[in-house]
N, C-alpha and C positions, 0 to 999 in steps of 0.2 A: 355555329358551324364554324370550321376553319378557316383559314386564308387561303389555304391549297384548293379546298372545294370552292371558295369564292372566286379563285382565281380561273379555275375549270369552267365555271358558268359565265363568267364574264366573256371569256376565249370563245366560249361554244357560241355566245349569242353574238358576237363580233364576228362572229365565221359565217354563220347562219344570213345575219344582215348585208353582208357583204356577197354572199351568194345571192340572195334578193335582189340586191342592186345589180348586179351583173347579169342576171336573168333578163331582166326589167331591161336594162340598157339593151341590150341584145333583141329582144323582141321589138323595140322602138325603132330600132335601125334596120330591123328586115323591110324589105319591100312587101307590099300590100298580098301579093299573090303569095311570097313564101309564108307569110304569116298566116292566110287562110289556110295552105297545106298543112301547117303542122298542127292548126286546129281540127280542121278535118278528119287527119291519120287520128285513128285512137288503137289504144294498146289494152286490152283486158277490157274492152269498152269505156275505155277511160281516153280524152284527148291527151296526145303526146306530150302536149306542153304541162298539163296539170301530172301526169306519170310522172315525166323527169322531176319536178318538181317536188311531188312526193317523194321519189325515190332520193334525193337530197337529203332530204327534212329526215327522212326515215336513218337514214345511213350516219348525217351527224348526230344524231340522238343515240343510236347504239356506241357510236365513237365517245359522245361524252360519259355515257352509262359506263362503258368500259373503262376509260380510263379516271372516272372517280373511283371505282372499285379498285382500280388500280393503286389509288394514291389511299383509298382510307386503308387499306393491306398495310400500305409499307409506312403510313402514319403509324397503325396499330404495332406494327414492328418496332419503329422506335422508339414509341413508348414503353414496351416492354422493354427495352433494352433498356433504356433510362431507366425504369422502374427496378432492373435487377442491378443497374451500377450503382443506384442509391442504396439499396439493401445489402449489396457486398458480396452479391452472388457471382459465382465464376463466371467468367465470358467463353461461351460457345465459339467454336471455330465457325466462322462464318466465310462463304465467297464474296460476300456482297463488300464492296469496299465502304461502305456507311456502318455496316455493321464491324469492320475492321478499325475503323476509327473509333466507333462508340467503346469496341473492348479497349484499344488503347488508352482512350482518357479516364475509363475505369481502371484501369492497371496503374494509371499517373496518381489517380484519385485516391487508391489505396496506398500507393509508396508515401504521399504527399499524408495523409491520416496518419499512417503508423510513424511517419518522422517525428510529425507534429506533438504523437504521444510519446515518444521518446522522449523528447526535448522537454515535454513536460514531468516526466519522470525523472531526468537529469536535474532539472532546475530543483525540482522536490529534495531530493537527494543531497542536493549541494547546499540548499537553505537548513535541510535539518543536520546535516554535518558542521555547517558554520554555527548554528544555535549550539550545538554541543559542544562545539571547541569554546564558545563563549561561557556556558554555563560551567566546564572545566576550568577556565580560567579564573573564572569568579569564586568558584566553590575553593578553589588553590588559594586565591589571595586572602579569602576569609580565614583560611585553616592557618596560613601564616601569621594573619595580623592577632588570632587566636593564641595564639603557640606563642608568638613572642610577649603578648601582654597579659592575657588572663592566667594563663597555664603558669608564667613565671609570675604573678602574683600569687597566685596560689600555694605555689611550691616555698616561695618567700613566706608566707603566712604559715605554713606547716613548721617551717623550720624555726620561727618565732615562736609557737605553740610547744614545740620539744624543747626548746630553752627554757623556756619558763616552768615547764614540768620539772625540769632538772632542779629546780631552785627548790621543790618540795613546798609547793603553797599548803594552804588549810584544806581541810577534807571537802568543805562547799566548794573552796574555789578549785580544786583538783578535778571535783566532779564536772561541773562546768566546761573547764577546760578541755577534758575529755570529751564531752560533747561537742565542742567545738572543732576539737581534735577530727572526729568520725566525721562531721560534717565537710570539712576541709578534703577530708581524704576522698570521701564520696563525690563531693566535687570534681576531685582531680580525676576518678576513675570514669563521670560523666563528659568530662572534658575529652581523656583520650578518645572514649567510645565518638565524641560528637567530632574529631578531628580525622578517626579512620574514617569515618561515615562521608567527612566532607571530602577528604582527600587520601581515597582508597588506592593502595595499592594495585599495581597491575602484575599481570604476570611477566611481559618484556622478555618473551623469547624462552621462559623457562616451563618446565612442564608443569603441571596442575599439581602432581605431589612436591616439586620444589619449592611453588609457589606457599602452597599451603603449610608446608613444615616450617619454611622461611616465617612464614606472617606469625604462626603460634609460637615460634623460639622469641620473636621478637615482643609479642605480647607478654609471654612470661618474664621476662626481664622488667619489664614496666609496668604491670600491674598486679597486684596482691592476690591471685589467681592461680588454684591449683590446677594446672592444663596437663591432662592426658591427650594422646591422639596414638592413630595405628592409620595411616595413609598408605595405599597401594595405586598403583599405576592403572589407569581407565582408561579404555580405547576410546574415545568421544572427539569429535569434530573441535574445531576451537571455540566456534560459536558456544557450544556446549560448559567447553572447559571455562570460559570467560563466566557463562552465568552461574555454574557451581561455585567459582572462586568469590563472586560478588554475593551469593548467597551465605556462604560462610563468614564473609566480612560482616553481612546485615547480622546473622544469629549472634556473631561476637559481640556487635556493638550493642545490641540489643540486652542483651546479657548484662554487659557492664553497666548499661544504665539502667535496666528498671528490674533486673533478678534479684539482685541483693546475692549472689551465689558465690560460695566458697571454692567448687570444684566445677570443671567445664569438661568434658569429653568430647571428642572429637572423630568419628570413625567414617572412614571413606574406602570401599572396594567393590567389587563385581559379584554379584550374585543372580544367578538365573537370567543370564545376558542382558542384565540391567545394572547401571553404576548407581551403586546406594552409597547416600551420606546420612547420616544420625549423628545430629549434636544435640546432647545432653547435659545439661546443667543442675545442681542442687539447691536452685534458690527458692523466690516464695510462690510461684506458679499463679495460675491465673484460671478464671473461668473461660473456657473455648467458645467463643462467637460473643461476648461483651466486648465493647467499644474501651479498649485499654491504651495505655501510653504507646505499648508497642504494635499495636494493631497495624499502623501503616506500614511498618517494616513488613509485618507476617505477608500482608497484602503483596507487598512488593515481590518478595519471594517468591511468592505463589506464581506470579505471572511468569517471574523467570524461569521458573520450572516450566510453565505450561509452553511456551514459546520453544522451548526445544524439544516438545514432545512428552516430557516426564509429568510427576504430578508430586505434590506435596503434601504432606498430611502432619497437623499438631495435635500433640498430646500433654495436658498440662492438668495438674489438679492443685488447687489451693494450698500453699505449705509444702508441697513436695516436689516442685522442681516443674523442668519443662523438657518436653522430646520434639526433637522436628526430625521426621523422615524423609528424603526425598528420591524420589527412584527416575534416572532417565536411561531411555535404552543408549546401549551400546554400538558402536558400528562392527558390520557383520565382517567378519575375518581379524579383525583388530585393526584395520587399516586407516590410519587417519589421513 
């Protein structure tokens, strides 16, 4: 039983008691003759006094029942409105001031909830952005230290080996020196690939075509790898451009570190309303699906392609090289 119904019952009881007390006081204050007259007068076969008391009791009962039903309906309406507000349902227009207040409360709660979600999303984005900045700074620092220390030492070792080879050592020593020189050259390749991975170049307001051509030209001057390319302008948004550029960087990095290739071909163009990227090397290849050294990089490239609505396929045969195919939808009408 709710507090409203309890209040109504208590009020009805007090009112009934008050009426009975007043009636009793009036009866005892009447003179004997008057009381006898009231008692002797009958209505519908009942003394006037008892009939009046019965009418009062029935009237009070009907009023109590009516008030109880009215408050029950009001309470049910309020509960329904509160349930609707908690469930996020839209408030209906009501002329009842209570319903208008509940609707206003619901609207304020919806605004507060939306604002709280927005703040939580903004904080998460800020944390993610700060974390990315910290990661980029740390990777840049590591790349700089590796370039200033390990890369320079490898270069110095390569120069020393070249100087020793010029002194024309014996056949046995020359073979060992050749093996050492090959290991140093491979280490230099892997170091350049690692530096490219740690400190990737950005487009920096360049088009995708300009950025890729500059990247491949810079690599061709630093690594003993024959690079051929055919790069066309593709109409994709900035996010897709960045992902394609990162995929090319990762593919080139994997080729330098693991493929042992002599040739690398990069093709980028538009076919059937899709930006098509194809990267092919003549390296040692691998069995697709096995957990190889470059599998993490392949998973990363695949995730990048899928993030912008594209797909990536890897074709590789041991001893015959590897080909990476990426397809991403282009913008309609060519608008960026």
